[in-house]
C-alpha positions as CSV (number, residue, x, y, z in Angstrom):
1,X,-165.5,35.1,150.2
2,X,-166.1,35.4,146.4
3,X,-167.0,39.1,144.5
4,X,-170.1,39.3,142.4
5,X,-167.6,39.5,139.2
6,X,-166.0,36.6,140.7
7,X,-169.0,33.9,140.5
8,X,-170.1,35.5,137.4
9,X,-167.3,33.8,135.9
10,X,-167.6,30.7,137.3
11,X,-171.2,30.7,136.3
12,X,-170.2,31.4,132.4
13,X,-167.4,28.9,133.0
14,X,-169.4,26.7,134.6
15,X,-172.0,26.6,131.5
16,X,-169.6,27.0,128.7
17,X,-168.3,23.5,130.1
18,X,-171.6,21.8,128.0
19,X,-170.3,22.6,124.8
20,X,-174.7,23.3,124.7
21,X,-174.2,27.5,125.7
22,X,-174.6,28.7,122.8
23,X,-176.7,26.8,120.9
24,X,-178.7,27.3,123.7
25,X,-178.7,31.7,123.6
26,X,-179.5,31.9,119.7
27,X,-183.0,29.1,120.6
28,X,-184.2,31.4,122.5
29,X,-183.2,34.4,121.5
30,X,-184.2,34.4,117.8
31,X,-187.4,32.8,119.5
32,X,-187.8,36.4,121.6
33,X,-189.3,39.2,119.2
34,X,-190.5,38.2,114.9
35,X,-188.2,41.0,114.0
36,X,-185.6,39.2,115.6
37,X,-184.8,35.6,113.1
38,X,-184.8,37.6,110.1
39,X,-181.6,40.1,111.7
40,X,-179.9,36.8,111.5
41,X,-181.2,35.3,108.6
42,X,-177.4,35.0,106.1
43,X,-176.2,34.2,109.1
44,X,-172.3,32.4,109.5
45,X,-173.2,31.0,113.2
46,X,-170.2,29.0,113.4
47,X,-168.3,32.3,113.1
48,X,-171.9,34.2,114.9
49,X,-171.3,31.7,117.8
50,X,-167.6,33.0,118.2
51,X,-168.3,36.7,118.0
52,X,-170.6,36.5,120.4
53,X,-168.1,34.3,123.4
54,X,-165.8,37.3,122.4
55,X,-167.8,40.0,123.3
56,X,-169.7,38.5,126.2
57,X,-165.8,38.3,127.8
58,X,-164.9,41.3,126.6
59,X,-168.4,42.8,128.3
60,X,-166.8,41.1,131.1
61,X,-163.4,43.2,131.3
62,X,-165.0,45.9,130.3
63,X,-167.7,44.9,133.6
64,X,-164.2,45.0,135.3
65,X,-162.2,47.1,134.3
66,X,-163.1,49.2,131.7
67,X,-161.0,48.0,129.6
68,X,-162.1,47.4,126.2
69,X,-164.2,50.3,125.9
70,X,-163.7,50.8,122.0
71,X,-163.8,47.4,121.5
72,X,-168.2,48.5,122.5
73,X,-168.5,51.3,121.5
74,X,-167.9,49.9,117.7
75,X,-170.0,46.4,118.2
76,X,-172.4,49.1,119.5
77,X,-172.3,50.7,116.6
78,X,-172.3,48.0,114.1
79,X,-175.5,46.9,115.5
80,X,-176.9,50.2,114.8
81,X,-175.8,50.1,111.7
82,X,-177.8,46.2,111.7
83,X,-180.8,47.9,113.1
84,X,-180.1,46.6,116.5
85,X,-182.9,48.5,119.0
86,X,-182.0,48.9,122.8
87,X,-184.7,46.4,123.1
88,X,-183.3,44.0,121.5
89,X,-179.9,44.5,123.6
90,X,-183.0,43.9,126.8
91,X,-183.8,40.6,124.8
92,X,-180.6,39.6,124.4
93,X,-180.4,39.7,128.4
94,X,-182.9,37.7,128.6
95,X,-181.7,35.0,126.6
96,X,-178.5,34.6,128.1
97,X,-180.0,34.1,131.3
98,X,-182.5,32.1,130.1
99,X,-179.3,29.8,128.9
100,X,-177.0,30.3,132.0
101,X,-180.7,29.1,133.8
102,X,-179.9,25.4,130.9
103,X,-176.3,25.3,131.3
104,X,-175.0,25.9,135.2
105,X,-176.3,24.0,137.8
106,X,-175.7,27.0,140.3
107,X,-177.3,29.6,137.8
108,X,-179.9,31.4,140.6
109,X,-182.1,34.4,141.1
110,X,-179.3,36.4,142.8
111,X,-176.9,34.8,139.8
112,X,-178.7,35.5,137.6
113,X,-179.5,39.3,138.2
114,X,-174.7,39.9,139.0
115,X,-175.0,38.2,135.2
116,X,-178.0,41.3,134.6
117,X,-176.0,44.2,136.5
118,X,-172.6,42.6,135.0
119,X,-173.4,43.0,130.9
120,X,-175.7,46.0,131.7
121,X,-172.6,47.8,131.7
122,X,-171.7,46.8,128.6
123,X,-174.8,47.0,127.6
124,X,-175.5,50.5,127.9
125,X,-171.8,51.6,126.5
126,X,-173.4,50.4,122.8
127,X,-176.4,51.6,123.3
128,X,-174.4,55.2,123.7
129,X,-175.8,55.5,127.3
130,X,-173.1,54.4,130.3
131,X,-173.5,57.6,132.3
132,X,-169.4,58.7,132.8
133,X,-166.9,58.7,130.4
134,X,-164.1,58.9,132.8
135,X,-165.4,56.3,134.9
136,X,-165.4,54.0,132.5
137,X,-161.9,54.0,130.9
138,X,-160.3,53.6,133.9
């Protein structure tokens, strides 16, 4: 029986196969709140989509192994410098789950919760909330 992590990774690959996951994500995310769209006014979206892909992979790795902590902390610091608030991460996660639901034909409520639990670890770290630094480094 696959682990929740394996199910999330398989979902990610199914959704990416469509070639539209990141476009759908940004369309949804930019529509989530009026203050989000201006944050991306001068964004090079082809580059941004590559960065999103890498960030998701880093967050998956961190959730599974605790590796990549420093990269995620640096990402959180860059986001704070850009005035990204904790509420924006919730909108980000909502948009990600909606995009996955659009592109992974096997996506369901149980898988969505697995995604949320997995991504929450990286989000908490970016927000400086990760509860056990020693655990995260193992």
